[in-house]
C-alpha positions as MATLAB code, in Angstrom:
seq = 'XXXXXXXXXXXXXXXXXXXXXXXXXXXXXXXXXXXXXXXXXXXXXXXXXXXXXXXXXXXXXXXXXXXXXXXXXXXXXXXXXXXXXXXXXXXXXXXXXXXXXXXXXXXXXXXXXXXXXXXXXXXXXXXXXXXXXXXXXXXXXXXXXXXXXXXXXXXXXXXXXXXXXXXXXXXXXXXXXXXXXXXXXXXXXXXXXXXXXXXXXXXXXXXXXXXXXXXXXXXXXXXXXXXXXXXXXXXXXXXXXXXXXXXXXXXXXXXXXX';
ca = [
     -11.806   -1.371  -95.749;
     -14.211   -0.287  -97.809;
     -16.027    1.773  -94.563;
     -14.403    3.591  -92.237;
     -13.132    1.891  -89.131;
     -14.331    1.796  -85.772;
     -11.865    3.556  -83.302;
     -12.745    3.382  -79.952;
     -10.180    6.115  -77.575;
      -9.286    5.596  -74.151;
      -6.228    6.103  -71.764;
      -5.601    6.927  -67.759;
      -5.411   10.686  -67.390;
      -8.833   11.819  -68.152;
     -10.862   12.389  -70.570;
     -10.358   16.644  -70.478;
      -6.521   15.636  -70.481;
      -4.610   17.544  -73.854;
      -3.225   14.635  -74.872;
      -6.727   12.665  -75.339;
      -7.783   15.771  -76.786;
      -5.009   15.578  -79.606;
      -5.361   11.712  -80.220;
      -9.333   12.198  -80.894;
      -8.483   14.856  -83.376;
      -5.717   12.502  -85.313;
      -8.393    9.795  -85.055;
     -11.260   11.912  -86.355;
      -8.856   11.618  -89.535;
      -9.122    8.267  -89.715;
     -12.668    6.575  -88.538;
     -15.428    6.713  -86.879;
     -14.489    7.249  -83.232;
     -16.304    6.661  -79.752;
     -14.474    7.689  -76.733;
     -14.930    6.197  -73.338;
     -11.937    7.727  -70.631;
     -12.300    7.978  -66.935;
     -13.647   10.944  -65.311;
     -10.395   12.086  -63.610;
      -6.573   10.495  -63.760;
      -5.710    7.075  -63.336;
      -2.246    7.269  -63.548;
      -0.521    4.164  -62.545;
      -3.710    2.046  -61.936;
      -2.443   -0.338  -64.281;
      -5.224   -3.052  -64.400;
      -6.947   -2.482  -61.568;
     -11.178   -2.961  -62.429;
     -13.908   -1.828  -60.346;
     -15.585   -4.555  -57.950;
     -16.898   -2.878  -55.054;
     -18.497   -0.194  -56.494;
     -20.891    0.689  -58.658;
     -19.490    2.067  -62.422;
     -21.192    5.066  -64.116;
     -20.777    6.007  -67.695;
     -22.066    9.918  -68.999;
     -22.191   11.084  -72.467;
     -20.157   13.999  -72.454;
     -19.562   16.905  -74.978;
     -16.143   17.885  -75.081;
     -15.230   20.223  -78.091;
     -17.609   20.227  -81.053;
     -15.669   17.144  -83.433;
     -18.012   14.188  -85.181;
     -16.585   11.960  -82.221;
     -19.094   10.422  -79.496;
     -17.762   10.741  -75.986;
     -18.362    9.062  -72.431;
     -16.724    9.591  -69.140;
     -16.763    7.173  -67.404;
     -16.286    6.898  -63.087;
     -14.290    3.332  -63.635;
     -10.113    2.534  -64.466;
      -9.222    2.319  -67.595;
      -9.575   -1.316  -67.749;
     -13.212   -0.811  -66.200;
     -13.394    2.051  -69.467;
     -12.883   -0.545  -72.140;
     -15.009   -3.510  -70.307;
     -18.202   -1.210  -70.627;
     -17.639   -0.004  -74.116;
     -17.601   -3.374  -75.829;
     -20.489   -4.823  -73.582;
     -22.400   -2.066  -72.944;
     -22.180    1.373  -75.010;
     -20.408   -0.079  -78.682;
     -23.053   -0.951  -81.117;
     -21.002   -3.292  -82.377;
     -16.673   -4.326  -81.780;
     -14.341   -1.674  -82.627;
     -11.649   -2.496  -85.510;
      -9.029   -0.447  -83.348;
      -8.491    0.132  -80.112;
      -6.140    3.529  -79.141;
      -4.954    5.068  -75.461;
      -3.024    7.548  -74.713;
      -1.872    9.771  -75.491;
      -0.168    9.625  -72.384;
       1.380   12.695  -70.462;
       5.150   10.677  -69.538;
       6.587    7.715  -70.211;
       5.119    3.910  -70.591;
       8.645    2.079  -71.434;
      10.476   -0.264  -70.278;
       8.690   -1.454  -66.525;
       6.450    1.104  -66.652;
       4.346   -1.144  -69.340;
       3.494   -3.182  -65.810;
       1.830   -0.326  -63.812;
       0.651    2.052  -66.958;
      -3.041    2.209  -66.616;
      -3.052    3.543  -70.571;
      -1.133    0.752  -71.850;
      -3.401   -1.723  -69.382;
      -6.358   -0.146  -71.485;
      -4.690   -0.806  -74.858;
      -4.392   -4.867  -73.348;
      -7.609   -5.039  -72.363;
      -8.874   -4.321  -75.703;
      -6.026   -7.042  -76.743;
      -8.006   -9.431  -74.686;
     -10.670   -9.403  -76.142;
      -9.120   -9.535  -80.122;
      -8.963   -5.721  -80.701;
      -6.165   -4.253  -82.422;
      -4.880   -2.033  -80.230;
      -1.909    0.316  -79.296;
      -0.800    2.628  -76.336;
       0.556    5.467  -76.912;
       3.466    7.831  -74.541;
       5.082   11.183  -75.141;
       7.990   11.601  -72.630;
       6.613   15.143  -71.064;
       5.096   14.595  -67.730;
       3.307   18.136  -67.383;
      -0.286   18.429  -67.855;
       0.385   21.373  -70.747;
       2.709   19.389  -72.770;
       3.101   19.956  -76.780;
       2.054   17.052  -78.528;
       2.157   18.581  -81.835;
       5.154   16.828  -82.507;
       4.006   13.004  -81.281;
       0.573   13.826  -84.322;
       2.264   12.083  -87.584;
       3.733    9.195  -85.743;
       0.487    8.374  -84.666;
      -0.926    8.841  -87.685;
       1.511    6.676  -89.137;
       1.254    3.765  -86.681;
      -2.542    4.022  -86.230;
      -3.209    3.427  -90.266;
      -0.511    0.501  -90.760;
      -2.513   -1.577  -87.828;
      -5.749   -1.022  -89.498;
      -3.811   -1.868  -92.879;
      -1.633   -5.110  -91.813;
      -3.851   -5.905  -88.821;
      -2.038   -7.332  -84.931;
      -1.512  -10.800  -84.266;
      -3.745  -12.459  -81.146;
      -1.961  -11.618  -78.598;
      -0.133   -8.584  -79.151;
      -0.232   -4.746  -78.392;
       1.878   -2.581  -79.413;
       3.484    0.215  -77.131;
       4.612    3.386  -78.655;
       6.380    6.032  -76.889;
       7.580    9.147  -78.334;
      10.457   11.791  -77.143;
      10.152   14.741  -75.548;
      11.733   16.610  -78.111;
      11.268   19.621  -81.587;
       9.706   16.979  -84.653;
      12.500   18.263  -86.865;
      14.860   16.233  -84.254;
      12.950   13.283  -84.537;
      15.223   10.715  -86.595;
      12.007    8.386  -87.008;
      10.446    4.948  -85.686;
      12.869    2.031  -84.185;
      11.042   -1.468  -83.357;
      12.602   -2.458  -80.534;
      12.848   -4.956  -77.092;
      11.493   -3.562  -73.765;
      14.727   -2.528  -71.867;
      16.061   -4.628  -68.574;
      15.160   -1.193  -66.485;
      13.782   -0.704  -62.913;
      12.336    1.497  -59.932;
      14.710    2.248  -57.124;
      12.275    2.983  -54.545;
      11.726    5.001  -51.647;
       8.850    6.111  -49.099;
       9.035    9.593  -47.788;
       7.624    8.897  -43.963;
       6.191   11.727  -42.217;
       3.417   12.239  -39.547;
      -0.498   13.807  -39.804;
      -1.212   16.310  -36.935;
      -2.972   13.694  -35.197;
       0.801   11.773  -35.158;
       0.162    8.963  -37.395;
       2.690    7.594  -40.005;
       1.550    8.812  -43.265;
       4.413    7.567  -46.132;
       4.645    9.171  -50.581;
       5.740    6.909  -52.957;
       9.462    8.332  -54.676;
      12.104    6.998  -56.734;
      14.716    6.566  -59.131;
      14.438    4.572  -62.302;
      17.240    2.970  -63.545;
      18.021    1.148  -66.827;
      20.333   -2.025  -65.846;
      20.264   -2.921  -69.730;
      22.968   -1.472  -72.033;
      21.827   -2.995  -75.702;
      20.910   -0.793  -78.247;
      18.107   -2.505  -79.940;
      16.280   -1.841  -76.288;
      13.517    1.475  -76.314;
      15.302    3.305  -73.596;
      18.218    3.254  -76.043;
      15.696    4.343  -78.888;
      14.524    6.777  -77.190;
      17.851    8.264  -75.663;
      18.830    8.618  -79.069;
      16.008   10.444  -80.155;
      13.667    7.885  -81.734;
      10.310    6.514  -81.200;
      10.283    3.574  -79.525;
       7.428    0.844  -80.685;
       7.639   -2.305  -79.118;
       4.972   -5.555  -79.522;
       3.532   -6.617  -75.993;
       2.046   -9.653  -75.504;
      -0.381  -10.035  -72.476;
       0.530  -14.156  -71.249;
       3.000  -14.128  -68.842;
       4.015  -18.019  -69.233;
       7.907  -17.953  -68.818;
       7.661  -21.168  -71.827;
      11.438  -21.295  -71.736;
      11.178  -22.308  -67.765;
       8.296  -25.169  -68.214;
      11.125  -28.177  -69.513;
      13.001  -26.880  -66.453;
       9.762  -27.462  -63.622;
       9.060  -30.902  -65.988;
      12.694  -32.362  -64.107;
      11.372  -31.199  -60.400;
       9.972  -33.512  -57.975;
       6.310  -32.023  -57.762;
       4.177  -35.129  -57.156;
       6.158  -37.443  -54.675;
];
């Protein structure tokens, strides 16, 4: 590229989260950066969008970096929509989302606000990637992630991505010299076995806290869960066409029009 690429940065942990601050610093070395991120944590929002209330986007100055930043009252998907339609002068060359505090591997991609922001950009034809570190703590150390984030970002810019494909990158929470490299993977077959902790409030009304256990049902050695357990950065290409193409032929044998 003859000019520095325009990079849209967003996340789901909020604009002041250490993960997005680390991501912004990496992207500033690669291109011109505009940040549009939620004004508060939006983890687990999936691809929710705001329909029944107003949206706000306020120009903010979080540090002395060269990036332009907006704090948005909406969801991660809202942030991308608003950025593209209202806040940017032109279509970005790339959208990067994260660095998320916690895993978005396997089935977690469905629930993830981080990945939904990247997917929303992909729907708009923008190359996009979501980055996550397997550390849920607010004070997570992102130093080991930085070289991998930079490498993958530069490779996307150099090689582009097919329409309909975004990348889901997860980084193990281990020391940099213990990471074995990047492993291209498929999404593991896994799910949450969920429980609800039922309690009563002072007025006697029932309420519930969601909890659960993550269960990996996949013994394959080509999955993101396997790669992360072995000390690799996992890279999974994700498509947002949810059609089960293999089942169409079977469906055509059903007596649906009699």
